[in-house]
Rosetta silent file (secondary structure, phi, psi, omega in degrees, C-alpha in Angstrom):
SEQUENCE: METKVYQKEGNLRIGKLLKESLADIARSRFLSFQLAKRDIQAQYRQSYLGIIWAFITPLATAFVWIFLNNSGTVRITDTGIPYPVYAFSGTLLWSIITESINSPMASTNSAKSILSKINFPKEALVVSGIYKLLFNSSIKVVLLLIFVFFYGVGFHWSLLLFPISILGGVLFGTTLGLFITPLGLLYKDIGRMISFGLQFLMYVTPVVYAIPKSGIMKTIMELNPFTPIILTARDLAVGFPPTYLTYFLIVIACCIPLFFIALLFYRISIPILVERMSA
SCORE:     score description
SCORE:     0.000 S_00000001
   1 L     0.000  155.460  177.976    0.021    0.046    0.067 S_00000001
   2 L   -72.809  137.360 -175.304    1.038    3.505   -0.614 S_00000001
   3 L  -100.461  122.635  174.470    2.737    5.114    2.490 S_00000001
   4 L  -114.462  143.015  179.147    1.745    8.758    3.111 S_00000001
   5 L  -117.900  120.617  176.910    3.707   10.971    5.556 S_00000001
   6 L   -89.595  113.043  170.010    1.650   13.991    6.986 S_00000001
   7 L  -132.923  168.556  179.400    3.806   16.950    7.784 S_00000001
   8 L   -74.807  130.771  176.411    3.418   20.704    8.159 S_00000001
   9 L  -116.215  147.988  177.676    3.970   22.686    4.930 S_00000001
  10 L   -85.730  -12.866  174.522    4.522   26.295    4.668 S_00000001
  11 L  -135.740  169.452 -177.661    2.538   26.575    1.510 S_00000001
  12 L  -120.418  124.528  169.868   -0.569   24.727   -0.058 S_00000001
  13 L   -93.364  109.303 -166.757   -0.491   23.699   -3.641 S_00000001
  14 H   -63.386  -52.213  179.255   -4.042   24.106   -4.685 S_00000001
  15 H   -55.267  -45.552  179.537   -3.733   22.344   -8.026 S_00000001
  16 H   -66.068  -36.116 -178.885   -2.046   19.339   -6.585 S_00000001
  17 H   -68.335  -36.941 -173.843   -4.581   19.011   -3.693 S_00000001
  18 H   -70.988  -32.000  173.805   -7.496   19.273   -6.152 S_00000001
  19 H   -57.590  -54.082 -172.270   -5.792   16.669   -8.453 S_00000001
  20 H   -67.577  -41.089  176.573   -5.236   14.288   -5.558 S_00000001
  21 H   -62.541  -41.386 -179.860   -8.914   14.848   -4.323 S_00000001
  22 H   -71.473  -34.211  176.215  -10.414   14.002   -7.688 S_00000001
  23 H   -60.924  -39.822 -178.162   -8.111   11.030   -7.996 S_00000001
  24 H   -71.927  -27.893  178.146   -9.277    9.779   -4.588 S_00000001
  25 H   -72.120  -50.340  179.159  -12.882   10.206   -5.591 S_00000001
  26 H   -58.574  -31.980 -179.988  -12.272    8.132   -8.753 S_00000001
  27 H   -78.990  -26.811 -173.440  -10.339    5.322   -6.671 S_00000001
  28 L  -100.071   16.060 -179.979  -13.112    5.181   -4.094 S_00000001
  29 H   -55.188  -42.270  176.936  -16.018    4.674   -6.276 S_00000001
  30 H   -71.111  -35.913  178.521  -16.846    1.161   -4.981 S_00000001
  31 H   -59.357  -42.910 -176.479  -16.206    2.178   -1.324 S_00000001
  32 H   -63.226  -41.023  178.867  -18.692    5.048   -1.872 S_00000001
  33 H   -63.000  -46.604 -176.417  -21.159    2.867   -3.361 S_00000001
  34 H   -69.780  -28.909  177.392  -20.961    0.266   -0.565 S_00000001
  35 H   -75.906  -33.790  175.924  -21.244    2.910    1.993 S_00000001
  36 H   -67.012  -45.563 -173.103  -24.307    4.424    0.497 S_00000001
  37 H   -60.040  -43.486 -174.132  -25.850    0.916   -0.067 S_00000001
  38 H   -63.925  -46.387 -172.646  -25.135    0.167    3.733 S_00000001
  39 H   -71.586  -29.653  179.202  -26.640    3.360    5.006 S_00000001
  40 H   -68.335  -44.321  176.033  -29.767    2.987    2.763 S_00000001
  41 H   -61.311  -33.511  176.604  -30.366   -0.442    3.934 S_00000001
  42 H   -72.845  -33.879  179.513  -29.843    0.494    7.618 S_00000001
  43 H   -72.944  -17.670  176.598  -32.260    3.420    7.317 S_00000001
  44 H  -121.054   -5.141 -179.570  -35.111    1.325    6.246 S_00000001
  45 H   -54.854  -63.684 -169.668  -34.217   -2.146    7.629 S_00000001
  46 L   -93.804   25.588 -176.598  -35.902   -1.658   11.016 S_00000001
  47 L  -118.939  121.599 -173.636  -38.621    0.584    9.936 S_00000001
  48 L   -57.106  -49.972  176.822  -42.242   -0.717    9.545 S_00000001
  49 L   -76.036  -12.806  174.083  -43.073    1.947    6.835 S_00000001
  50 H    54.942 -122.929 -173.045  -39.698    1.553    5.170 S_00000001
  51 H   -74.197   -9.514  171.573  -39.123    3.744    2.137 S_00000001
  52 H   -68.157  -18.030  176.294  -42.301    5.766    2.674 S_00000001
  53 H   -72.572   -9.370  175.036  -40.493    7.857    5.101 S_00000001
  54 H   -64.316  -27.630  179.626  -38.439    9.329    2.238 S_00000001
  55 H  -123.210   13.785  177.990  -41.463   11.392    1.296 S_00000001
  56 H   -66.575  -37.171  179.476  -43.706   11.599    4.417 S_00000001
  57 H   -57.522  -58.557 -178.463  -42.197   14.917    5.488 S_00000001
  58 H   -66.888  -26.664  174.039  -42.816   16.881    2.285 S_00000001
  59 H   -68.185  -39.895 -176.301  -46.268   15.188    1.928 S_00000001
  60 H   -67.689  -49.860  177.452  -47.182   16.139    5.544 S_00000001
  61 H   -61.259  -39.947  173.553  -46.048   19.829    5.080 S_00000001
  62 H   -58.890  -45.197 -174.980  -47.854   20.079    1.681 S_00000001
  63 H   -67.292  -36.529 -179.757  -51.028   18.707    3.189 S_00000001
  64 H   -60.200  -47.501 -174.964  -50.872   21.187    6.035 S_00000001
  65 H   -72.176  -36.194  176.553  -50.740   24.167    3.556 S_00000001
  66 H   -59.101  -43.443  175.006  -53.295   22.549    1.283 S_00000001
  67 H   -65.663  -46.928 -179.012  -55.741   22.411    4.291 S_00000001
  68 H   -60.343  -40.031  174.767  -55.086   25.923    5.284 S_00000001
  69 H   -58.946  -54.249  177.388  -55.676   27.053    1.826 S_00000001
  70 H   -63.923  -30.668 -178.838  -58.805   25.112    1.297 S_00000001
  71 H   -79.304  -10.372 -173.408  -60.252   26.117    4.748 S_00000001
  72 L    79.511   -0.222  177.806  -59.551   29.814    3.942 S_00000001
  73 L   -60.426  -35.373  176.423  -57.338   30.187    6.992 S_00000001
  74 L  -127.119  131.153  177.876  -54.603   31.261    4.673 S_00000001
  75 L   -94.076  118.957 -178.862  -55.206   33.088    1.382 S_00000001
  76 L  -109.243  127.053 -177.428  -52.833   32.008   -1.327 S_00000001
  77 L   -75.194  160.368 -164.367  -52.592   33.938   -4.450 S_00000001
  78 L   -57.172  133.665  175.137  -53.231   32.244   -7.796 S_00000001
  79 L  -107.857   -2.286  174.908  -50.328   29.896   -8.823 S_00000001
  80 L    88.935  -22.187  179.762  -51.413   29.022  -12.225 S_00000001
  81 L  -131.912  158.535  172.346  -51.609   25.163  -11.477 S_00000001
  82 L   -44.975  128.400 -169.733  -53.680   23.186   -9.063 S_00000001
  83 H   -62.674  -30.205 -178.362  -52.504   24.288   -5.529 S_00000001
  84 H   -69.823  -28.543  175.513  -51.812   20.730   -4.294 S_00000001
  85 H   -71.332  -45.150  176.582  -49.360   20.311   -7.192 S_00000001
  86 H   -54.799  -55.684 -178.894  -47.804   23.699   -6.322 S_00000001
  87 H   -60.439  -44.352 -171.401  -47.456   22.918   -2.668 S_00000001
  88 H   -79.833  -30.124  172.941  -46.180   19.449   -2.936 S_00000001
  89 H   -63.557  -32.773 -173.489  -43.635   20.236   -5.628 S_00000001
  90 H   -74.570  -48.824 -174.832  -42.338   23.117   -3.669 S_00000001
  91 H   -74.769  -26.331  177.681  -41.947   21.140   -0.354 S_00000001
  92 H   -68.061  -52.910 -178.475  -40.550   18.145   -2.146 S_00000001
  93 H   -58.839  -42.042 -178.932  -37.913   20.207   -4.065 S_00000001
  94 H   -71.545  -30.696  174.941  -37.138   22.045   -0.821 S_00000001
  95 H   -66.676  -37.707 -177.986  -36.663   18.689    1.114 S_00000001
  96 H   -65.884  -47.177  177.191  -34.051   17.697   -1.616 S_00000001
  97 H   -64.627  -43.498  177.589  -32.104   20.848   -1.271 S_00000001
  98 H   -65.829  -41.230  175.619  -32.072   20.787    2.578 S_00000001
  99 H   -58.590  -37.057 -178.818  -31.135   17.109    2.491 S_00000001
 100 H   -71.574  -32.698  179.685  -28.321   18.014    0.180 S_00000001
 101 H   -71.690  -35.532 -170.790  -27.085   20.707    2.518 S_00000001
 102 H   -92.956   -7.438 -177.087  -27.145   18.436    5.537 S_00000001
 103 H   -63.272  -44.899  173.456  -25.754   15.361    3.665 S_00000001
 104 H   -62.796  -38.034 -175.701  -21.954   16.000    3.866 S_00000001
 105 H   -72.180  -48.920 -175.865  -22.221   16.756    7.637 S_00000001
 106 H   -55.830  -48.974 -172.540  -24.571   13.679    8.222 S_00000001
 107 H   -66.207  -46.705  175.468  -22.248   11.269    6.185 S_00000001
 108 H   -58.084  -47.546  176.599  -19.078   12.489    8.042 S_00000001
 109 H   -54.903  -46.722  176.136  -20.652   12.234   11.418 S_00000001
 110 H   -56.032  -24.216 -179.461  -21.816    8.742   10.847 S_00000001
 111 L  -108.993   25.386  175.719  -18.267    7.696   10.090 S_00000001
 112 H   -55.014  -37.632 -171.809  -16.702    9.349   13.143 S_00000001
 113 H   -73.580  -18.280 -173.922  -15.952    5.958   14.621 S_00000001
 114 H  -112.665  -11.859 -178.315  -13.759    4.755   11.754 S_00000001
 115 H   -54.134  -42.517 -173.173  -12.214    8.209   10.619 S_00000001
 116 L   -94.468   -4.245 -176.897   -9.426    7.961   13.067 S_00000001
 117 L  -104.286  -36.222 -173.928   -8.944    4.116   12.787 S_00000001
 118 L  -125.502  134.030  176.772   -8.905    3.491    9.046 S_00000001
 119 L   -85.907  111.635  173.988   -6.986    5.323    6.300 S_00000001
 120 L  -149.914  159.948 -177.276   -9.488    5.872    3.343 S_00000001
 121 L   -70.719  126.131 -176.498  -10.165    8.750    1.020 S_00000001
 122 L   -72.401  -18.488  172.287  -12.489   10.896    2.981 S_00000001
 123 H   -61.872  -20.954  176.558  -14.176   12.179   -0.175 S_00000001
 124 H   -57.746  -30.609  174.956  -15.786    8.813   -0.276 S_00000001
 125 H   -75.263  -23.883  174.752  -18.188    9.977    2.320 S_00000001
 126 H   -74.031  -43.313 -176.204  -19.246   13.018    0.339 S_00000001
 127 H   -72.539  -31.158  175.073  -19.853   10.821   -2.762 S_00000001
 128 H   -64.532  -38.906  173.794  -21.744    8.084   -0.695 S_00000001
 129 H   -68.115  -30.241  171.194  -23.921   10.944    0.511 S_00000001
 130 H   -67.848  -36.019  178.040  -24.644   12.061   -3.078 S_00000001
 131 H   -59.171  -46.684 -172.099  -25.536    8.417   -4.005 S_00000001
 132 H   -71.382  -33.294  169.835  -28.004    8.406   -1.111 S_00000001
 133 H   -59.546  -43.458 -177.503  -29.452   11.853   -2.201 S_00000001
 134 H   -68.082  -35.435 -178.016  -29.996   10.648   -5.689 S_00000001
 135 H   -65.408  -50.595 -172.733  -31.712    7.442   -4.457 S_00000001
 136 H   -65.092  -43.029 -174.847  -34.051    9.339   -2.034 S_00000001
 137 H   -65.991  -28.664 -175.475  -34.728   12.100   -4.671 S_00000001
 138 H   -68.358  -32.951  175.500  -35.666    9.496   -7.369 S_00000001
 139 H   -69.937  -36.027 -173.891  -38.336    8.150   -5.005 S_00000001
 140 H   -77.647  -36.885 -177.925  -39.745   11.644   -4.456 S_00000001
 141 H   -67.773  -24.671 -178.661  -39.707   12.525   -8.116 S_00000001
 142 H   -78.251  -39.290  175.483  -41.784    9.460   -8.889 S_00000001
 143 H   -72.030  -30.875  175.616  -44.510   10.545   -6.399 S_00000001
 144 H   -61.027  -44.398  173.654  -44.397   14.066   -7.763 S_00000001
 145 H   -56.039  -37.037  175.066  -45.050   12.684  -11.161 S_00000001
 146 H   -63.545  -38.128 -175.130  -48.097   10.897   -9.769 S_00000001
 147 H   -71.636  -40.386 -175.937  -49.422   14.215   -8.404 S_00000001
 148 H   -62.113  -41.860  178.998  -48.832   15.961  -11.681 S_00000001
 149 H   -76.282  -32.071 -177.954  -50.763   13.373  -13.672 S_00000001
 150 H   -73.265  -38.072 -179.142  -53.575   12.883  -10.989 S_00000001
 151 L   -84.818   12.920  169.054  -54.364   16.720  -10.876 S_00000001
 152 L    86.435   -1.107 -175.382  -54.582   16.872  -14.680 S_00000001
 153 L   -68.190  -36.163  171.838  -51.386   18.836  -15.408 S_00000001
 154 L    88.859 -168.918  176.772  -50.261   16.041  -17.764 S_00000001
 155 L   -94.027  138.657  163.770  -47.078   15.339  -19.704 S_00000001
 156 L  -137.732  151.224 -169.989  -44.839   17.984  -21.153 S_00000001
 157 H   -65.385  -21.321 -177.015  -41.542   17.655  -22.968 S_00000001
 158 H   -70.474  -12.317  176.163  -39.920   19.873  -20.272 S_00000001
 159 H   -60.168  -34.378  174.521  -40.398   16.964  -17.945 S_00000001
 160 H   -60.314  -23.080  177.378  -37.325   15.368  -19.622 S_00000001
 161 H   -90.005  -16.530  178.126  -35.237   18.307  -18.312 S_00000001
 162 H   -44.763  -47.525 -177.892  -36.636   17.998  -14.857 S_00000001
 163 H   -64.055  -31.286  178.160  -33.927   15.672  -13.624 S_00000001
 164 H   -57.497  -55.387 -179.472  -31.242   18.137  -14.806 S_00000001
 165 H   -58.582  -40.476  170.412  -32.827   20.816  -12.447 S_00000001
 166 H   -57.982  -43.179  174.966  -32.736   18.230   -9.593 S_00000001
 167 H   -56.803  -46.601 -176.947  -29.075   17.535  -10.214 S_00000001
 168 H   -64.608  -38.330  176.167  -28.578   21.315  -10.028 S_00000001
 169 H   -63.078  -40.009  178.471  -30.366   21.551   -6.717 S_00000001
 170 H   -62.423  -46.378  174.968  -28.207   18.613   -5.370 S_00000001
 171 H   -57.747  -43.680  176.459  -25.053   20.548   -6.471 S_00000001
 172 H   -57.653  -60.053 -176.489  -26.163   23.777   -4.851 S_00000001
 173 H   -59.261  -42.442  179.148  -27.018   22.046   -1.667 S_00000001
 174 H   -67.513  -34.128  176.897  -23.890   19.899   -1.432 S_00000001
 175 H   -66.127  -44.691  170.903  -21.640   22.800   -2.138 S_00000001
 176 H   -54.094  -47.553 -179.455  -23.093   24.720    0.828 S_00000001
 177 H   -58.427  -32.998 -176.914  -22.910   21.541    2.945 S_00000001
 178 H   -69.450  -38.274 -171.367  -19.188   20.981    2.173 S_00000001
 179 H   -76.870  -27.979 -170.376  -18.323   24.619    3.472 S_00000001
 180 H   -89.846  -22.956 -173.497  -20.456   24.132    6.555 S_00000001
 181 H   -57.565  -44.604 -173.658  -19.413   20.497    7.549 S_00000001
 182 H   -64.323  -34.775  177.384  -16.008   21.248    9.147 S_00000001
 183 H   -73.085  -34.840 -178.398  -17.588   23.831   11.418 S_00000001
 184 H   -64.872  -28.414  176.055  -20.534   21.632   12.042 S_00000001
 185 H   -75.499  -30.037  179.319  -18.147   18.822   13.237 S_00000001
 186 H   -83.059  -40.512  179.481  -16.515   21.223   15.654 S_00000001
 187 L  -126.980  126.178 -175.500  -19.498   22.816   17.053 S_00000001
 188 H   -73.294  -17.536  178.410  -22.871   21.079   17.255 S_00000001
 189 H   -58.621  -33.676 -175.757  -24.454   24.494   17.537 S_00000001
 190 H   -62.587  -46.428  171.397  -23.792   24.966   13.881 S_00000001
 191 H   -53.831  -40.446  178.749  -26.154   22.116   12.994 S_00000001
 192 H   -76.252  -29.244  175.873  -28.915   23.501   15.002 S_00000001
 193 H   -67.718  -34.885  178.758  -28.432   26.930   13.525 S_00000001
 194 H   -66.234  -46.512  172.292  -28.551   25.550    9.910 S_00000001
 195 H   -50.479  -52.969  173.724  -31.862   23.740   10.832 S_00000001
 196 H   -54.361  -50.634 -177.760  -33.302   26.860   12.256 S_00000001
 197 H   -60.235  -42.432 -178.261  -32.115   29.021    9.427 S_00000001
 198 H   -66.011  -28.321  178.140  -33.500   26.688    6.730 S_00000001
 199 H   -68.025  -39.623  172.232  -36.936   26.785    8.372 S_00000001
 200 H   -66.832  -37.777 -178.903  -36.885   30.563    8.125 S_00000001
 201 H   -58.387  -39.834 -173.388  -35.533   30.427    4.527 S_00000001
 202 H   -62.237  -27.274  175.289  -38.416   28.378    3.358 S_00000001
 203 L   -85.913    2.264  170.980  -40.824   31.333    4.066 S_00000001
 204 L  -117.078   13.965  172.716  -38.773   33.703    1.929 S_00000001
 205 L  -117.541  136.252  177.216  -38.674   31.073   -0.880 S_00000001
 206 L   -66.139   66.529 -179.720  -41.617   30.393   -3.230 S_00000001
 207 L   -88.300  -61.580  179.823  -42.166   26.902   -1.756 S_00000001
 208 L  -109.656   -6.146  171.874  -45.775   27.064   -0.850 S_00000001
 209 L  -139.809  163.099 -176.956  -46.875   30.367   -2.106 S_00000001
 210 L   -82.505  168.813 -175.930  -46.010   32.456   -5.134 S_00000001
 211 L   -73.237  134.613  178.941  -43.708   35.564   -5.171 S_00000001
 212 L   -58.384  160.063  174.032  -45.858   38.723   -4.237 S_00000001
 213 L   -68.391  -31.962 -171.964  -46.514   41.252   -6.904 S_00000001
 214 L  -157.335  172.709  175.350  -44.864   43.975   -5.060 S_00000001
 215 L    98.414  167.512  177.061  -43.236   44.901   -1.567 S_00000001
 216 H   -46.196  -47.533  176.728  -40.165   44.015    0.397 S_00000001
 217 H   -57.853  -46.284  168.785  -40.976   40.299    0.276 S_00000001
 218 H   -37.270  -59.966 -172.152  -40.878   40.379   -3.581 S_00000001
 219 H   -59.104  -48.158 -174.336  -37.418   41.810   -3.579 S_00000001
 220 H   -57.981  -44.986 -176.021  -36.117   39.332   -0.926 S_00000001
 221 H   -70.520  -34.184  175.307  -37.590   36.292   -2.614 S_00000001
 222 H   -68.425  -36.936 -179.557  -36.226   37.397   -6.070 S_00000001
 223 H   -77.513  -17.891 -179.450  -32.689   37.861   -4.674 S_00000001
 224 L   -61.779  122.906  175.924  -32.938   34.593   -2.690 S_00000001
 225 L   -66.975  -15.652  178.992  -30.536   32.171   -4.474 S_00000001
 226 H   -72.181  -34.468 -165.566  -32.869   29.237   -3.449 S_00000001
 227 H   -60.888  -50.883  179.262  -35.675   30.765   -5.500 S_00000001
 228 H   -58.079  -36.371 -174.415  -34.360   29.950   -9.157 S_00000001
 229 H   -58.303  -53.613 -172.091  -33.732   26.392   -7.993 S_00000001
 230 H   -70.487  -47.373 -176.769  -37.215   25.768   -6.804 S_00000001
 231 H   -57.834  -49.933 -175.624  -38.916   27.827   -9.493 S_00000001
 232 H   -67.580  -43.651 -179.998  -37.119   26.434  -12.549 S_00000001
 233 H   -61.289  -43.668 -172.771  -37.542   22.655  -11.328 S_00000001
 234 H   -73.279  -30.389  179.532  -41.283   23.294  -10.838 S_00000001
 235 H   -65.986  -42.661  176.351  -41.751   25.172  -14.105 S_00000001
 236 H   -50.126  -59.931 -176.652  -39.996   22.145  -15.830 S_00000001
 237 H   -52.457  -40.994 -174.441  -42.259   19.660  -14.027 S_00000001
 238 H  -100.771   -0.755 -178.826  -45.589   21.383  -14.974 S_00000001
 239 L    85.764   17.755  172.419  -44.651   22.533  -18.477 S_00000001
 240 L   -84.048  139.911  171.887  -44.241   26.187  -17.763 S_00000001
 241 L   -59.474  121.952 -171.509  -41.646   28.236  -19.481 S_00000001
 242 L   -63.867  105.001 -171.704  -38.815   28.669  -16.780 S_00000001
 243 L   -66.706  -35.988 -168.743  -39.157   32.372  -15.834 S_00000001
 244 L  -108.207   34.983  176.739  -35.915   32.361  -13.679 S_00000001
 245 H   -56.665  -50.283  177.990  -33.674   30.217  -16.142 S_00000001
 246 H   -54.037  -48.804  177.687  -31.097   32.815  -16.485 S_00000001
 247 H   -62.705  -47.582 -174.962  -30.775   33.241  -12.683 S_00000001
 248 H   -59.708  -37.577 -173.313  -30.704   29.427  -12.315 S_00000001
 249 H   -75.963  -27.531  174.966  -27.932   28.958  -14.842 S_00000001
 250 H   -67.834  -43.929  178.696  -25.889   31.756  -13.016 S_00000001
 251 H   -62.373  -43.485 -174.234  -26.307   30.094   -9.722 S_00000001
 252 H   -72.487  -39.584  177.157  -25.250   26.680  -11.048 S_00000001
 253 H   -58.351  -33.745  173.028  -22.434   28.198  -12.977 S_00000001
 254 H   -69.493  -38.590 -173.000  -21.128   29.768   -9.667 S_00000001
 255 H   -71.387  -24.593 -174.640  -21.684   26.482   -7.753 S_00000001
 256 H   -74.278  -39.839  166.787  -19.263   24.466  -10.018 S_00000001
 257 H   -70.877  -30.555  179.440  -16.048   26.328   -8.971 S_00000001
 258 H   -63.897  -37.242  176.598  -17.394   26.736   -5.500 S_00000001
 259 H   -59.209  -44.160  179.106  -17.853   22.999   -5.299 S_00000001
 260 H   -67.437  -42.812  176.690  -14.269   22.307   -6.006 S_00000001
 261 H   -60.960  -40.244  177.382  -13.119   24.945   -3.575 S_00000001
 262 H   -66.745  -37.312 -179.372  -15.414   23.473   -0.798 S_00000001
 263 H   -66.256  -32.562  170.773  -13.972   20.000   -1.575 S_00000001
 264 H   -62.387  -44.414 -179.043  -10.556   21.409   -1.107 S_00000001
 265 H   -67.054  -33.249  174.300  -11.633   22.899    2.163 S_00000001
 266 H   -65.194  -50.386 -178.836  -13.166   19.659    3.159 S_00000001
 267 H   -58.370  -39.495 -179.140  -10.030   17.659    2.244 S_00000001
 268 H   -65.920  -48.155 -166.548   -7.746   20.121    4.185 S_00000001
 269 H   -86.988  -17.223  178.978   -9.814   20.434    7.213 S_00000001
 270 H   -65.975  -45.322  171.731  -10.983   16.756    7.809 S_00000001
 271 H   -56.258  -38.964 -179.809   -7.497   15.391    8.917 S_00000001
 272 H   -68.556  -41.420 -176.310   -7.130   18.252   11.430 S_00000001
 273 H   -69.348  -33.488  175.776  -10.716   17.579   12.725 S_00000001
 274 H   -65.691  -39.946 -176.657   -9.936   13.780   12.958 S_00000001
 275 H   -69.466  -42.846  176.409   -6.786   14.585   14.991 S_00000001
 276 H   -58.287  -44.523 -179.154   -8.818   16.948   17.325 S_00000001
 277 H   -66.632  -35.699 -177.844  -11.546   14.327   17.719 S_00000001
 278 H   -91.680   -0.749 -178.211   -9.186   11.479   18.602 S_00000001
 279 L   -73.815    0.000    0.000   -7.049   13.583   20.986 S_00000001
């Protein structure tokens, strides 16, 4: 086996680190798949409802808003499509993004017991988290398609592009999650703050209601980078022309270099955190 000597260096070679990180991702494909498979099986093995838990949360959230809207408790402006489809698609897409943000931290936390004992590419934890995200997301997308056809929205050719928007949401969330993970491993308060912050962000994102015609909330929601992810994916799912496509492409274009920077941040910080956790 290759022997690695870890020592303090006065400078960091970013290009070399990135090359090594990508090489480790390629070498650890099988390990990543096995870790994801183990976690998915463990997640549903001792559960009576099994895989249904993957979409109970977005379903429950959507049904609450559907009830509030139908009962007149909350007045929702016209969305252009049946409100159950609007609410469920929004909460489902939001759950995918939030799961993407939490995935790197959750995968690394679950491997705490082996991080200091076994030498393996730590990027395998990130990739295994992405595998789990794609598995859970595929289940949710199937349920969304059922909603789309059940409420008469029907098939549109834009549905073929819908998975691309989902991948964009996963990239966006994973990039944020990679930056947050090292701090989250050091301080548990970070994880709680992220959960609280995401609950607040949901209400300034067009998840269960449309962007207002005017006012400060309109400005906030339009500037919110979560907005183009949600709206573009929803528009593609229901056959609408994506209104925020340009903003969506800008966000994804920014996420690509940021993802590699976050990956380097993760690679540099994890050995230091492992040393602190095992001290």
